[in-house]
Backbone atoms as SQL, in Angstrom:
CREATE TABLE atoms (id INTEGER PRIMARY KEY, chain TEXT, resi INTEGER, resn TEXT, atom TEXT, x REAL, y REAL, z REAL);
INSERT INTO atoms VALUES
  (1, 'A', 1, 'MET', 'N', 10.320, -4.799, -16.121),
  (2, 'A', 1, 'MET', 'CA', 9.168, -3.993, -15.776),
  (3, 'A', 1, 'MET', 'C', 9.213, -3.697, -14.276),
  (4, 'A', 2, 'GLN', 'N', 9.027, -2.452, -13.936),
  (5, 'A', 2, 'GLN', 'CA', 9.043, -2.036, -12.539),
  (6, 'A', 2, 'GLN', 'C', 7.629, -1.642, -12.115),
  (7, 'A', 3, 'VAL', 'N', 7.171, -2.213, -11.003),
  (8, 'A', 3, 'VAL', 'CA', 5.832, -1.926, -10.485),
  (9, 'A', 3, 'VAL', 'C', 5.980, -1.401, -9.060),
  (10, 'A', 4, 'LYS', 'N', 5.334, -0.268, -8.811),
  (11, 'A', 4, 'LYS', 'CA', 5.360, 0.326, -7.474),
  (12, 'A', 4, 'LYS', 'C', 3.916, 0.597, -7.065),
  (13, 'A', 5, 'LEU', 'N', 3.603, 0.284, -5.817),
  (14, 'A', 5, 'LEU', 'CA', 2.251, 0.482, -5.298),
  (15, 'A', 5, 'LEU', 'C', 2.306, 1.352, -4.060),
  (16, 'A', 6, 'TYR', 'N', 1.559, 2.448, -4.088),
  (17, 'A', 6, 'TYR', 'CA', 1.355, 3.300, -2.918),
  (18, 'A', 6, 'TYR', 'C', -0.032, 2.965, -2.402),
  (19, 'A', 7, 'ALA', 'N', -0.107, 2.571, -1.134),
  (20, 'A', 7, 'ALA', 'CA', -1.375, 2.084, -0.597),
  (21, 'A', 7, 'ALA', 'C', -1.559, 2.542, 0.850),
  (22, 'A', 8, 'LEU', 'N', -2.774, 2.325, 1.331),
  (23, 'A', 8, 'LEU', 'CA', -3.100, 2.526, 2.739),
  (24, 'A', 8, 'LEU', 'C', -3.517, 1.172, 3.306),
  (25, 'A', 9, 'THR', 'N', -3.147, 0.885, 4.523),
  (26, 'A', 9, 'THR', 'CA', -3.489, -0.401, 5.131),
  (27, 'A', 9, 'THR', 'C', -4.997, -0.542, 5.350),
  (28, 'A', 10, 'THR', 'N', -5.709, 0.571, 5.442),
  (29, 'A', 10, 'THR', 'CA', -7.144, 0.563, 5.722),
  (30, 'A', 10, 'THR', 'C', -8.017, 0.609, 4.474),
  (31, 'A', 11, 'CYS', 'N', -7.403, 0.679, 3.302),
  (32, 'A', 11, 'CYS', 'CA', -8.124, 0.882, 2.045),
  (33, 'A', 11, 'CYS', 'C', -8.483, -0.461, 1.397),
  (34, 'A', 12, 'PRO', 'N', -9.783, -0.732, 1.209),
  (35, 'A', 12, 'PRO', 'CA', -10.172, -2.008, 0.598),
  (36, 'A', 12, 'PRO', 'C', -9.680, -2.153, -0.849),
  (37, 'A', 13, 'TYR', 'N', -9.650, -1.057, -1.608),
  (38, 'A', 13, 'TYR', 'CA', -9.175, -1.132, -2.989),
  (39, 'A', 13, 'TYR', 'C', -7.670, -1.392, -3.033),
  (40, 'A', 14, 'CYS', 'N', -6.956, -0.864, -2.057),
  (41, 'A', 14, 'CYS', 'CA', -5.516, -1.133, -1.954),
  (42, 'A', 14, 'CYS', 'C', -5.291, -2.622, -1.692),
  (43, 'A', 15, 'ARG', 'N', -6.085, -3.195, -0.814),
  (44, 'A', 15, 'ARG', 'CA', -5.964, -4.633, -0.533),
  (45, 'A', 15, 'ARG', 'C', -6.298, -5.460, -1.768),
  (46, 'A', 16, 'MET', 'N', -7.268, -4.996, -2.550),
  (47, 'A', 16, 'MET', 'CA', -7.630, -5.714, -3.775),
  (48, 'A', 16, 'MET', 'C', -6.471, -5.691, -4.776),
  (49, 'A', 17, 'VAL', 'N', -5.813, -4.564, -4.909),
  (50, 'A', 17, 'VAL', 'CA', -4.665, -4.474, -5.818),
  (51, 'A', 17, 'VAL', 'C', -3.544, -5.383, -5.335),
  (52, 'A', 18, 'LYS', 'N', -3.247, -5.352, -4.040),
  (53, 'A', 18, 'LYS', 'CA', -2.191, -6.221, -3.503),
  (54, 'A', 18, 'LYS', 'C', -2.509, -7.686, -3.758),
  (55, 'A', 19, 'ARG', 'N', -3.738, -8.076, -3.522),
  (56, 'A', 19, 'ARG', 'CA', -4.152, -9.466, -3.741),
  (57, 'A', 19, 'ARG', 'C', -4.030, -9.828, -5.228),
  (58, 'A', 20, 'PHE', 'N', -4.458, -8.919, -6.105),
  (59, 'A', 20, 'PHE', 'CA', -4.369, -9.154, -7.546),
  (60, 'A', 20, 'PHE', 'C', -2.911, -9.354, -7.974),
  (61, 'A', 21, 'LEU', 'N', -2.020, -8.488, -7.505),
  (62, 'A', 21, 'LEU', 'CA', -0.603, -8.603, -7.863),
  (63, 'A', 21, 'LEU', 'C', 0.011, -9.864, -7.262),
  (64, 'A', 22, 'ASP', 'N', -0.318, -10.144, -6.010),
  (65, 'A', 22, 'ASP', 'CA', 0.206, -11.347, -5.354),
  (66, 'A', 22, 'ASP', 'C', -0.281, -12.618, -6.049),
  (67, 'A', 23, 'ASP', 'N', -1.569, -12.665, -6.377),
  (68, 'A', 23, 'ASP', 'CA', -2.133, -13.840, -7.043),
  (69, 'A', 23, 'ASP', 'C', -1.498, -14.073, -8.412),
  (70, 'A', 24, 'GLY', 'N', -1.089, -12.989, -9.074),
  (71, 'A', 24, 'GLY', 'CA', -0.445, -13.099, -10.377),
  (72, 'A', 24, 'GLY', 'C', 1.059, -13.249, -10.294),
  (73, 'A', 25, 'SER', 'N', 1.589, -13.369, -9.068),
  (74, 'A', 25, 'SER', 'CA', 3.036, -13.473, -8.836),
  (75, 'A', 25, 'SER', 'C', 3.804, -12.315, -9.468),
  (76, 'A', 26, 'ILE', 'N', 3.210, -11.120, -9.394),
  (77, 'A', 26, 'ILE', 'CA', 3.848, -9.913, -9.913),
  (78, 'A', 26, 'ILE', 'C', 4.697, -9.304, -8.803),
  (79, 'A', 27, 'GLU', 'N', 5.967, -9.086, -9.078),
  (80, 'A', 27, 'GLU', 'CA', 6.830, -8.433, -8.096),
  (81, 'A', 27, 'GLU', 'C', 6.543, -6.940, -8.113),
  (82, 'A', 28, 'TYR', 'N', 6.452, -6.357, -6.922),
  (83, 'A', 28, 'TYR', 'CA', 6.192, -4.924, -6.827),
  (84, 'A', 28, 'TYR', 'C', 6.789, -4.375, -5.552),
  (85, 'A', 29, 'GLU', 'N', 7.051, -3.078, -5.597),
  (86, 'A', 29, 'GLU', 'CA', 7.534, -2.367, -4.421),
  (87, 'A', 29, 'GLU', 'C', 6.316, -1.728, -3.752),
  (88, 'A', 30, 'LEU', 'N', 6.141, -1.997, -2.481),
  (89, 'A', 30, 'LEU', 'CA', 4.974, -1.519, -1.747),
  (90, 'A', 30, 'LEU', 'C', 5.367, -0.443, -0.746),
  (91, 'A', 31, 'THR', 'N', 4.627, 0.663, -0.780),
  (92, 'A', 31, 'THR', 'CA', 4.759, 1.698, 0.236),
  (93, 'A', 31, 'THR', 'C', 3.386, 1.893, 0.861),
  (94, 'A', 32, 'GLU', 'N', 3.264, 1.498, 2.123),
  (95, 'A', 32, 'GLU', 'CA', 2.007, 1.699, 2.846),
  (96, 'A', 32, 'GLU', 'C', 2.124, 3.041, 3.571),
  (97, 'A', 33, 'VAL', 'N', 1.522, 4.038, 2.966),
  (98, 'A', 33, 'VAL', 'CA', 1.717, 5.430, 3.360),
  (99, 'A', 33, 'VAL', 'C', 1.298, 5.697, 4.799),
  (100, 'A', 34, 'ASP', 'N', 0.214, 5.068, 5.248),
  (101, 'A', 34, 'ASP', 'CA', -0.273, 5.348, 6.598),
  (102, 'A', 34, 'ASP', 'C', 0.597, 4.725, 7.692),
  (103, 'A', 35, 'THR', 'N', 1.592, 3.935, 7.333),
  (104, 'A', 35, 'THR', 'CA', 2.505, 3.376, 8.333),
  (105, 'A', 35, 'THR', 'C', 3.764, 4.223, 8.488),
  (106, 'A', 36, 'LEU', 'N', 3.912, 5.223, 7.622),
  (107, 'A', 36, 'LEU', 'CA', 5.077, 6.101, 7.691),
  (108, 'A', 36, 'LEU', 'C', 4.829, 7.205, 8.701),
  (109, 'A', 37, 'GLU', 'N', 5.902, 7.870, 9.085),
  (110, 'A', 37, 'GLU', 'CA', 5.771, 8.960, 10.065),
  (111, 'A', 37, 'GLU', 'C', 6.585, 10.168, 9.641),
  (112, 'A', 38, 'GLY', 'N', 6.183, 11.312, 10.169),
  (113, 'A', 38, 'GLY', 'CA', 6.947, 12.539, 10.045),
  (114, 'A', 38, 'GLY', 'C', 7.273, 12.950, 8.627),
  (115, 'A', 39, 'GLU', 'N', 8.523, 13.349, 8.444),
  (116, 'A', 39, 'GLU', 'CA', 8.972, 13.883, 7.160),
  (117, 'A', 39, 'GLU', 'C', 8.885, 12.839, 6.041),
  (118, 'A', 40, 'GLU', 'N', 9.171, 11.575, 6.371),
  (119, 'A', 40, 'GLU', 'CA', 9.087, 10.517, 5.372),
  (120, 'A', 40, 'GLU', 'C', 7.666, 10.419, 4.814),
  (121, 'A', 41, 'LYS', 'N', 6.669, 10.481, 5.699),
  (122, 'A', 41, 'LYS', 'CA', 5.267, 10.412, 5.276),
  (123, 'A', 41, 'LYS', 'C', 4.907, 11.620, 4.419),
  (124, 'A', 42, 'GLU', 'N', 5.328, 12.802, 4.847),
  (125, 'A', 42, 'GLU', 'CA', 5.049, 14.025, 4.079),
  (126, 'A', 42, 'GLU', 'C', 5.666, 13.950, 2.690),
  (127, 'A', 43, 'ASP', 'N', 6.910, 13.442, 2.604),
  (128, 'A', 43, 'ASP', 'CA', 7.602, 13.332, 1.320),
  (129, 'A', 43, 'ASP', 'C', 6.886, 12.359, 0.387),
  (130, 'A', 44, 'VAL', 'N', 6.435, 11.229, 0.921),
  (131, 'A', 44, 'VAL', 'CA', 5.748, 10.232, 0.093),
  (132, 'A', 44, 'VAL', 'C', 4.397, 10.770, -0.373),
  (133, 'A', 45, 'ILE', 'N', 3.668, 11.444, 0.493),
  (134, 'A', 45, 'ILE', 'CA', 2.380, 12.027, 0.091),
  (135, 'A', 45, 'ILE', 'C', 2.595, 13.074, -1.001),
  (136, 'A', 46, 'ALA', 'N', 3.640, 13.875, -0.880),
  (137, 'A', 46, 'ALA', 'CA', 3.960, 14.861, -1.922),
  (138, 'A', 46, 'ALA', 'C', 4.293, 14.157, -3.234),
  (139, 'A', 47, 'GLU', 'N', 5.016, 13.045, -3.165),
  (140, 'A', 47, 'GLU', 'CA', 5.345, 12.274, -4.364),
  (141, 'A', 47, 'GLU', 'C', 4.083, 11.700, -5.009),
  (142, 'A', 48, 'VAL', 'N', 3.174, 11.153, -4.187),
  (143, 'A', 48, 'VAL', 'CA', 1.920, 10.604, -4.706),
  (144, 'A', 48, 'VAL', 'C', 1.119, 11.703, -5.400),
  (145, 'A', 49, 'ARG', 'N', 1.039, 12.861, -4.790),
  (146, 'A', 49, 'ARG', 'CA', 0.307, 13.982, -5.407),
  (147, 'A', 49, 'ARG', 'C', 0.940, 14.386, -6.729),
  (148, 'A', 50, 'ARG', 'N', 2.257, 14.403, -6.771),
  (149, 'A', 50, 'ARG', 'CA', 2.972, 14.806, -7.986),
  (150, 'A', 50, 'ARG', 'C', 2.715, 13.814, -9.119),
  (151, 'A', 51, 'ILE', 'N', 2.849, 12.532, -8.840),
  (152, 'A', 51, 'ILE', 'CA', 2.722, 11.545, -9.919),
  (153, 'A', 51, 'ILE', 'C', 1.281, 11.266, -10.317),
  (154, 'A', 52, 'SER', 'N', 0.335, 11.542, -9.410),
  (155, 'A', 52, 'SER', 'CA', -1.069, 11.244, -9.716),
  (156, 'A', 52, 'SER', 'C', -1.855, 12.467, -10.192),
  (157, 'A', 53, 'GLY', 'N', -1.176, 13.568, -10.383),
  (158, 'A', 53, 'GLY', 'CA', -1.847, 14.744, -10.916),
  (159, 'A', 53, 'GLY', 'C', -2.445, 15.656, -9.868),
  (160, 'A', 54, 'GLY', 'N', -1.968, 15.598, -8.648),
  (161, 'A', 54, 'GLY', 'CA', -2.398, 16.546, -7.634),
  (162, 'A', 54, 'GLY', 'C', -3.263, 15.980, -6.527),
  (163, 'A', 55, 'GLY', 'N', -3.861, 14.832, -6.741),
  (164, 'A', 55, 'GLY', 'CA', -4.720, 14.257, -5.721),
  (165, 'A', 55, 'GLY', 'C', -3.951, 13.365, -4.770),
  (166, 'A', 56, 'ALA', 'N', -4.631, 12.908, -3.764),
  (167, 'A', 56, 'ALA', 'CA', -4.020, 11.973, -2.818),
  (168, 'A', 56, 'ALA', 'C', -4.967, 10.798, -2.618),
  (169, 'A', 57, 'SER', 'N', -5.449, 10.252, -3.735),
  (170, 'A', 57, 'SER', 'CA', -6.318, 9.088, -3.693),
  (171, 'A', 57, 'SER', 'C', -5.460, 7.833, -3.746),
  (172, 'A', 58, 'PHE', 'N', -5.975, 6.766, -3.184),
  (173, 'A', 58, 'PHE', 'CA', -5.245, 5.506, -3.150),
  (174, 'A', 58, 'PHE', 'C', -6.151, 4.388, -3.637),
  (175, 'A', 59, 'PRO', 'N', -5.571, 3.337, -4.187),
  (176, 'A', 59, 'PRO', 'CA', -4.164, 3.083, -4.430),
  (177, 'A', 59, 'PRO', 'C', -3.644, 3.844, -5.655),
  (178, 'A', 60, 'VAL', 'N', -2.321, 4.020, -5.691),
  (179, 'A', 60, 'VAL', 'CA', -1.631, 4.560, -6.857),
  (180, 'A', 60, 'VAL', 'C', -0.633, 3.492, -7.286),
  (181, 'A', 61, 'ILE', 'N', -0.774, 3.039, -8.521),
  (182, 'A', 61, 'ILE', 'CA', 0.097, 2.010, -9.065),
  (183, 'A', 61, 'ILE', 'C', 0.922, 2.644, -10.173),
  (184, 'A', 62, 'VAL', 'N', 2.226, 2.418, -10.143),
  (185, 'A', 62, 'VAL', 'CA', 3.109, 2.921, -11.186),
  (186, 'A', 62, 'VAL', 'C', 3.739, 1.707, -11.855),
  (187, 'A', 63, 'VAL', 'N', 3.480, 1.564, -13.154),
  (188, 'A', 63, 'VAL', 'CA', 4.081, 0.495, -13.945),
  (189, 'A', 63, 'VAL', 'C', 5.010, 1.185, -14.931),
  (190, 'A', 64, 'ASP', 'N', 6.316, 1.018, -14.694),
  (191, 'A', 64, 'ASP', 'CA', 7.327, 1.768, -15.429),
  (192, 'A', 64, 'ASP', 'C', 7.010, 3.257, -15.266),
  (193, 'A', 65, 'ASP', 'N', 6.571, 3.941, -16.321),
  (194, 'A', 65, 'ASP', 'CA', 6.262, 5.371, -16.208),
  (195, 'A', 65, 'ASP', 'C', 4.771, 5.666, -16.258),
  (196, 'A', 66, 'GLU', 'N', 3.950, 4.635, -16.322),
  (197, 'A', 66, 'GLU', 'CA', 2.497, 4.799, -16.387),
  (198, 'A', 66, 'GLU', 'C', 1.902, 4.783, -14.982),
  (199, 'A', 67, 'VAL', 'N', 0.972, 5.697, -14.731),
  (200, 'A', 67, 'VAL', 'CA', 0.353, 5.818, -13.409),
  (201, 'A', 67, 'VAL', 'C', -1.129, 5.458, -13.496),
  (202, 'A', 68, 'ILE', 'N', -1.572, 4.627, -12.560),
  (203, 'A', 68, 'ILE', 'CA', -2.980, 4.263, -12.446),
  (204, 'A', 68, 'ILE', 'C', -3.429, 4.654, -11.043),
  (205, 'A', 69, 'VAL', 'N', -4.503, 5.419, -10.954),
  (206, 'A', 69, 'VAL', 'CA', -5.076, 5.780, -9.659),
  (207, 'A', 69, 'VAL', 'C', -6.340, 4.959, -9.485),
  (208, 'A', 70, 'GLY', 'N', -6.395, 4.195, -8.403),
  (209, 'A', 70, 'GLY', 'CA', -7.543, 3.336, -8.159),
  (210, 'A', 70, 'GLY', 'C', -7.285, 1.931, -8.663),
  (211, 'A', 71, 'PHE', 'N', -8.229, 1.044, -8.409),
  (212, 'A', 71, 'PHE', 'CA', -8.097, -0.345, -8.833),
  (213, 'A', 71, 'PHE', 'C', -8.777, -0.522, -10.180),
  (214, 'A', 72, 'ASN', 'N', -8.029, -0.204, -11.248),
  (215, 'A', 72, 'ASN', 'CA', -8.506, -0.356, -12.611),
  (216, 'A', 72, 'ASN', 'C', -7.890, -1.642, -13.155),
  (217, 'A', 73, 'LYS', 'N', -8.566, -2.755, -12.884),
  (218, 'A', 73, 'LYS', 'CA', -8.032, -4.080, -13.207),
  (219, 'A', 73, 'LYS', 'C', -7.693, -4.215, -14.691),
  (220, 'A', 74, 'LYS', 'N', -8.553, -3.709, -15.554),
  (221, 'A', 74, 'LYS', 'CA', -8.316, -3.806, -16.996),
  (222, 'A', 74, 'LYS', 'C', -7.026, -3.094, -17.390),
  (223, 'A', 75, 'ARG', 'N', -6.830, -1.880, -16.899),
  (224, 'A', 75, 'ARG', 'CA', -5.626, -1.104, -17.240),
  (225, 'A', 75, 'ARG', 'C', -4.373, -1.738, -16.638),
  (226, 'A', 76, 'ILE', 'N', -4.475, -2.248, -15.433),
  (227, 'A', 76, 'ILE', 'CA', -3.332, -2.919, -14.810),
  (228, 'A', 76, 'ILE', 'C', -2.927, -4.116, -15.654),
  (229, 'A', 77, 'LYS', 'N', -3.908, -4.906, -16.086),
  (230, 'A', 77, 'LYS', 'CA', -3.619, -6.080, -16.918),
  (231, 'A', 77, 'LYS', 'C', -2.962, -5.668, -18.234),
  (232, 'A', 78, 'GLU', 'N', -3.446, -4.584, -18.835),
  (233, 'A', 78, 'GLU', 'CA', -2.854, -4.102, -20.081),
  (234, 'A', 78, 'GLU', 'C', -1.391, -3.743, -19.884),
  (235, 'A', 79, 'LEU', 'N', -1.103, -2.988, -18.833),
  (236, 'A', 79, 'LEU', 'CA', 0.264, -2.527, -18.607),
  (237, 'A', 79, 'LEU', 'C', 1.193, -3.669, -18.218),
  (238, 'A', 80, 'LEU', 'N', 0.649, -4.707, -17.584),
  (239, 'A', 80, 'LEU', 'CA', 1.466, -5.851, -17.185),
  (240, 'A', 80, 'LEU', 'C', 1.481, -6.957, -18.240),
  (241, 'A', 81, 'ASN', 'N', 0.807, -6.695, -19.375),
  (242, 'A', 81, 'ASN', 'CA', 0.725, -7.680, -20.460),
  (243, 'A', 81, 'ASN', 'C', 0.157, -9.014, -19.981),
  (244, 'A', 82, 'LEU', 'N', -0.926, -8.963, -19.224),
  (245, 'A', 82, 'LEU', 'CA', -1.576, -10.180, -18.711),
  (246, 'A', 82, 'LEU', 'C', -2.793, -10.543, -19.555);
């Protein structure tokens, strides 16, 4: 299972997702979008918009091919089989 998290360092819901994944010992790839610069940041924001249906809300969690926008604990648990 592959888990990827797009987050902002200033976002309380992003911190909640990170804490939830860390507390559950779930391995995930983290991209903190607001720490990126220039073209890399633009590319990641475009990717977030593409996978989340056009918006740029955070956090965005990708579990395999499933996308969750926001901290939806119930859905995250379902996708992670917790």
